[in-house]
C-alpha positions in Angstrom: 272.1 273.2 108.4 268.3 273.1 109.6 268.3 271.8 113.4 265.0 270.5 114.3 263.2 270.5 118.1 260.6 267.7 118.3 259.1 267.3 121.3 258.6 263.5 122.0 255.7 261.7 123.0 256.6 260.9 127.3 258.2 257.7 128.4 256.0 254.6 130.1 258.1 255.7 133.1 256.9 259.2 133.6 253.6 259.7 134.6 251.7 261.0 131.7 251.5 260.7 127.8 252.4 263.7 126.2 248.7 264.1 124.5 248.1 264.0 129.1 249.2 266.4 129.8 247.7 269.0 131.5 247.6 272.5 129.6 249.0 274.4 132.6 252.2 271.8 132.6 252.5 272.1 128.6 252.5 275.8 129.7 255.1 275.4 131.5 256.9 273.0 129.7 256.4 275.6 127.5 258.2 278.6 128.7 261.6 276.8 129.7 261.6 275.7 125.9 261.4 279.5 125.5 262.8 281.2 127.7 267.0 280.3 128.3 269.5 282.5 129.4 273.5 282.1 129.0 274.0 282.2 133.5 275.8 285.6 132.9 275.0 288.1 131.6 277.1 291.6 130.7 274.7 295.1 132.6 273.8 296.4 130.2 273.1 294.5 127.8 269.2 293.4 126.2 268.1 290.8 128.7 267.0 288.8 125.4 265.7 284.8 126.1 266.1 282.7 123.4 265.1 279.0 122.4 266.0 275.4 122.9 265.3 276.0 119.0 267.9 278.1 118.4 270.5 277.3 121.1 270.6 273.6 120.0 271.2 275.3 116.4 274.1 277.8 118.1 275.8 275.1 119.9 275.4 272.1 117.7 274.0 270.2 119.5 271.2 267.1 117.4 269.5 266.3 120.3 269.0 266.8 124.0 267.0 264.1 126.2 265.4 265.4 129.4 263.2 264.8 133.0 262.5 267.7 135.2 261.0 266.1 138.8 258.8 268.8 140.8 257.4 267.3 144.0 259.1 263.8 143.5 258.7 262.5 140.8 259.0 263.0 137.1 256.5 266.0 135.9 257.4 265.6 133.0 259.6 264.2 129.9 261.5 264.7 126.3 263.5 265.2 123.6 264.6 267.1 121.2 265.6 267.2 117.8 268.3 263.8 116.6 269.6 260.7 117.9 271.2 260.2 114.2 272.2 262.7 112.0 273.1 260.6 108.5 270.1 259.3 109.2 267.7 261.7 110.5 266.2 259.6 113.3 264.7 261.8 116.0 265.4 261.3 119.6 262.9 260.7 121.6 262.7 259.6 125.6 263.8 255.7 124.8 267.3 257.4 123.7 270.1 255.9 125.6 273.0 258.7 126.4 276.2 258.0 128.2 276.0 259.1 131.6 279.6 259.6 131.6 280.6 260.6 135.1 277.2 260.5 136.0 277.9 256.8 136.1 280.6 258.1 139.3 277.1 258.6 141.2 275.4 255.5 140.2 278.7 253.8 140.7 279.3 254.7 144.2 275.6 254.2 145.4 276.7 251.2 144.7 280.2 251.0 146.5 278.4 252.0 149.4 275.7 249.1 149.1 278.9 247.0 150.2 280.1 249.2 152.8 276.1 248.1 154.6 275.7 244.9 154.1 279.2 244.3 155.3 282.5 243.0 152.6 284.0 246.8 152.0 284.5 248.9 154.8 284.4 253.0 154.1 287.5 253.8 156.0 290.6 251.5 156.5 293.8 250.4 154.1 292.0 249.4 150.5 294.8 248.0 150.0 293.6 244.9 152.4 289.7 244.7 150.8 291.3 244.3 147.0 292.8 241.0 146.0 294.0 241.0 142.3 295.5 244.4 142.0 297.4 246.6 144.9 297.5 250.4 144.8 301.5 250.4 144.8 302.9 252.3 147.8 305.7 254.6 147.6 306.6 257.2 149.4 303.4 259.2 149.8 301.4 256.5 150.7 303.9 255.6 154.4 302.0 257.7 157.0 298.1 256.8 155.2 296.5 255.0 153.6 294.2 255.8 150.4 290.8 254.5 151.7 287.9 253.7 149.7 286.3 257.0 151.6 289.1 258.9 150.2 288.9 256.7 146.7 285.2 258.2 146.5 285.7 261.5 147.0 288.2 261.6 145.2 291.4 263.2 148.4 293.1 259.7 148.7 295.8 261.3 145.8 295.3 259.0 142.6 296.0 259.9 139.3 294.1 260.6 135.8 291.2 262.4 135.1 290.0 261.1 132.5 289.8 258.7 130.5 289.7 258.9 126.0 287.3 256.1 125.2 288.3 253.0 122.8 286.4 252.9 118.3 284.7 250.4 118.4 286.1 247.3 117.3 289.2 248.9 119.1 291.0 245.8 121.6 290.0 246.9 125.2 292.1 246.3 128.1 291.7 245.0 130.9 290.2 246.2 134.4 294.3 245.7 135.3 295.5 246.8 132.3 293.6 250.6 132.5 295.1 250.1 136.2 298.9 250.1 135.7 299.0 251.6 131.9 299.7 248.8 130.4 298.6 248.7 126.6 296.1 248.7 125.5 295.6 250.9 127.3 294.9 254.0 126.6 295.2 255.8 129.5 298.9 256.2 132.1 299.2 254.1 135.8 297.1 254.8 138.3 299.1 256.3 140.6 299.2 258.4 143.6 301.3 260.9 144.1 299.9 263.6 146.9 299.1 262.4 150.2 296.3 260.6 151.0 293.2 262.7 152.4 295.4 266.1 151.6 293.6 267.9 148.6 290.4 267.0 146.5 291.6 266.1 143.3 289.0 265.0 140.1 290.4 260.8 139.5 288.6 259.1 136.4 291.9 256.4 137.9 290.9 256.5 141.7 287.4 255.0 140.8 288.6 252.2 138.1 289.6 251.2 141.8 286.8 251.3 143.1 285.2 249.2 140.0 287.7 246.8 141.3 286.7 246.5 145.3 283.5 245.6 144.3 283.3 243.5 141.3 285.7 241.5 143.7 283.9 242.3 146.9 280.4 241.1 145.2 281.7 238.1 143.4 280.6 239.5 139.9 281.5 241.3 137.4 280.2 244.8 137.8 277.6 245.6 135.1 276.2 242.6 136.7 276.4 243.7 140.1 275.1 247.0 139.1 272.8 245.3 137.8 271.3 243.2 140.2 272.3 246.2 143.4 270.5 249.3 142.0 269.4 249.0 138.2 266.8 246.6 138.4 266.7 247.3 143.0 265.4 251.2 140.7 263.4 250.0 137.5 265.8 251.5 135.8 265.4 249.2 132.6 266.9 251.1 129.8 270.6 251.8 131.3 273.4 249.5 131.2 276.8 249.0 132.3 277.7 246.4 129.7 281.0 247.3 128.0 280.5 247.7 124.8 277.4 248.5 125.3 275.3 245.1 123.6 274.1 244.7 120.3 269.9 244.9 120.3 270.6 248.1 122.2 272.9 249.7 119.4 269.6 251.5 118.2 268.2 253.0 120.5 271.7 254.4 121.3 272.5 258.1 120.5 275.7 259.1 117.6 278.1 261.0 120.0 279.5 264.3 117.9 282.3 266.2 118.1 283.0 270.1 118.5 282.3 271.2 115.6 279.6 269.1 114.7 280.8 265.9 113.0 280.6 262.1 114.4 282.4 260.6 117.2 284.6 257.7 115.0 282.5 254.8 114.9 279.7 256.5 116.9 281.1 256.5 120.3 283.3 255.0 122.2 283.4 251.7 124.5 284.8 253.0 128.0 285.9 249.7 130.5 286.1 251.8 133.1 282.7 251.3 133.6 282.8 253.0 137.2 284.1 256.0 136.3 282.2 256.8 132.7 280.8 253.7 130.7 276.6 253.9 132.5 274.0 254.3 129.1 271.1 254.6 130.5 268.1 258.2 130.1 267.0 261.0 131.8 264.1 259.1 132.5 265.9 256.2 134.1 268.5 258.3 135.4 265.4 260.6 137.5 265.1 256.9 139.1 268.7 257.8 140.9 267.4 261.3 142.0 264.0 260.3 143.6 266.0 256.8 145.3 267.5 259.3 147.0 265.2 262.5 147.8 263.4 259.6 149.7 266.4 257.7 150.8 267.6 261.1 152.7 263.9 261.2 153.9 263.7 257.7 155.2 261.4 256.9 153.1 262.7 254.4 150.4 265.9 252.2 151.5 266.1 250.5 148.5 269.6 251.1 148.0 270.7 252.6 150.9 269.9 253.8 154.6 269.1 256.9 155.4 272.2 257.1 157.8 274.5 256.1 154.3 272.8 258.5 152.1 273.2 261.4 154.8 276.8 260.4 154.6 276.7 260.5 151.1 275.5 263.8 150.0 277.9 265.2 153.2 281.1 266.5 151.7 284.5 265.8 152.3 286.9 267.2 151.0 286.6 269.6 148.1 282.9 269.9 147.3 282.7 266.3 147.1 280.6 263.9 149.6 280.7 260.0 148.3 279.5 260.5 144.3 278.3 263.3 143.8 279.0 267.5 144.5 276.9 268.8 147.7 276.2 271.7 148.4 274.4 272.2 151.9 272.2 275.1 151.2 270.3 275.7 154.6 266.5 274.3 153.0 267.8 272.0 150.9 271.0 270.4 150.0 271.5 269.9 146.4 273.5 267.0 145.2 274.8 266.9 141.7 276.7 265.1 138.8 278.4 266.7 135.7 279.3 264.3 132.9 281.9 264.2 130.4 282.9 261.6 127.3 283.3 261.8 123.3 279.7 263.1 121.5 278.4 263.2 124.6 277.5 265.2 127.6 275.1 265.3 131.0 274.0 266.8 134.1 271.9 265.7 137.0 270.5 267.7 139.7 268.5 267.3 142.7 267.5 268.4 146.0 266.7 267.2 149.2 263.0 268.0 150.7 262.0 269.7 148.1 261.9 267.6 145.7 262.8 269.2 142.9 265.6 267.9 140.4 266.4 267.6 136.0 268.3 265.2 134.0 269.4 266.2 130.6 271.3 264.9 128.6 273.2 265.8 125.4 275.3 263.9 122.2 277.2 266.5 121.5 280.3 267.4 123.0 278.7 271.4 123.2 276.5 269.8 125.5 277.8 272.1 128.7 277.2 274.9 127.7 273.6 274.3 125.9 272.4 272.8 129.8 273.9 275.1 131.2 271.5 277.7 130.1 268.5 274.6 130.8 269.1 274.6 134.0 268.6 279.0 134.2 265.5 278.3 132.7 264.8 275.7 134.2 265.4 277.1 138.0 263.3 280.9 137.0 260.5 278.7 136.4 260.6 276.4 139.2 261.6 278.8 141.4 265.0 276.6 142.3 267.6 278.3 144.4 270.3 278.4 142.3 270.9 278.6 138.4 269.6 282.2 138.4 270.9 284.7 135.7 274.3 287.0 137.4 274.9 290.5 136.1 278.5 291.5 135.9 280.2 294.5 134.8 282.6 294.7 131.9 285.3 297.1 130.7 286.7 298.7 127.7 288.4 296.1 125.9 292.6 296.5 125.4 294.2 295.2 122.6 297.0 295.5 123.3 297.2 294.4 126.8 295.2 291.3 124.4 298.5 290.1 123.0 300.5 290.0 125.4 297.4 287.1 127.5 297.2 285.5 123.7 299.0 281.8 123.8 298.2 278.6 124.4 298.5 277.4 128.0 298.2 273.5 129.6 295.1 273.6 132.0 294.0 270.4 133.6 296.4 268.3 131.6 295.0 269.1 128.5 295.8 272.4 126.1 293.9 275.7 126.6 293.9 278.2 124.4 293.4 281.9 123.9 293.1 283.6 121.3 293.1 288.1 120.6 290.9 290.0 118.0 291.6 293.5 119.3 290.0 294.5 122.2 287.9 291.0 121.8 289.3 288.6 123.6 288.7 284.7 123.7 289.0 281.3 126.4 288.9 278.0 124.2 289.4 274.8 125.7 288.4 270.8 124.6 287.1 270.9 127.9 284.2 272.9 127.2 283.7 272.0 123.7 285.5 273.2 120.5 283.6 276.7 120.9 285.1 279.3 122.0 283.7 281.3 124.7 284.1 285.3 125.1 285.6 286.6 128.0 284.8 290.4 129.1 286.5 291.9 131.2 287.3 293.4 134.4 290.5 294.1 134.8 293.2 294.0 132.4 294.3 290.0 133.6 290.6 289.9 134.9 287.9 288.0 132.5 284.2 286.3 133.2 283.1 284.2 130.7 279.0 284.3 129.8 278.5 281.3 128.1 279.8 279.4 131.4 279.9 280.9 135.2 284.0 280.8 135.0 286.3 283.7 136.0 290.0 283.6 135.1 292.6 286.0 136.2 295.9 286.2 135.1 299.7 285.8 136.2 303.1 287.4 135.4 305.6 286.7 136.7 308.5 288.7 137.9 309.3 290.4 135.4 305.7 290.4 134.1 305.6 288.6 131.7 301.9 286.3 131.0 303.2 282.4 133.1 299.7 281.1 133.5 296.0 281.9 135.0 293.2 280.5 137.6 290.3 279.2 135.4 287.9 279.8 138.5 284.3 278.4 138.7 282.3 278.1 141.3 284.1 277.1 144.3 287.4 275.2 143.0 289.8 277.2 141.1 292.4 275.4 138.3 295.4 276.9 137.8 296.4 276.6 133.9 300.3 277.4 132.9 301.1 279.2 128.8 303.4 276.4 127.1 303.5 279.5 124.4 
């Protein structure tokens, strides 16, 4: 099927319309659109740049929307492809996408605002700030209590990595049913199973506890509090945490697609776990979040948080995470970011303090993450970012016999993953990264890297030499996988 690539006029939130774009800026946009590359390339392979059109077709991503921030303002916004394949409704800069886990960053700002207002405390026992439900106590909480700071940092030892969502029309659980894992909730109970404050482990369940804390502290339903405390002050008029999505916005919402290009049942899923995954928005609106964080960090704005609280938010706790954002100190600036993935949607928010640069990219496909990675590489090259540069790695010849031993089914972050051997070639597939399998390039007989994303895999053997699992390395994080068959 042919996939259209249509640049839309900028929204009223942007500084200028497409027609008024200076030729120099248009040239920059064109270079971004034509400069895509995988983040990792095999040393010695041809240096090939690809167009956004080509890569959308390759990944079967129907629609992409981008807001580029430069010099502390939205420099340009563009939308490409379609919001809905069946109707051929084009994606525009006002098309709504699910922000997925990017919701956590916005929610964290709302929680920290309550802290500054004295309605919540970052430290101390979170249970003392909960009324209608308490974190069940056990041997893990005996010595140290869970705090709001730990919950926002993903270091509270809380279970439930993420949520599956609910098909429109399906009965939605209450937040308390989600927390206890009781019907009609389709997720496990949210519990502590690691000593609080001991380990960084991503937890959507932890943010559901934060959601309850925020609702009770504010005295408002979560979506109403977030609208009044964060969305409205930032002018995010095309954003909502309401679940389900109000019918008046259905015509603006993109349809989500799985990794095979099939529409998600009901077009999208509903996520009553709003703080963790419930935000509907546009890149232009999320760009306002990036700009506000930049300005608050420099002391130029306090619409949501003070300079001191923003600094706290952007300071790493455990892992690579602050309070609501992944953060990295790069010397002359700090990066703050969050990725997101719900059924049929992938998104990413990225910003830098002090340089006034950033971007938000949103897609309506399970395959969107790899495409976003390539878009970021192109933007980084054009705008001189210190990250997302293309990396060249050396690969050795594949070994068909060794590959047979590695092939099989694995369990990665409680989800199935697969290693597929085809002669001298080896492939990795996990729904964490979409339906498409990614080729593994060998550095040794048990160490491999990917070009589709900057990730590597190290296989592990038992004492008798059998393959028992692997470790997936992404950035400074390592995720273990166990062989199941």
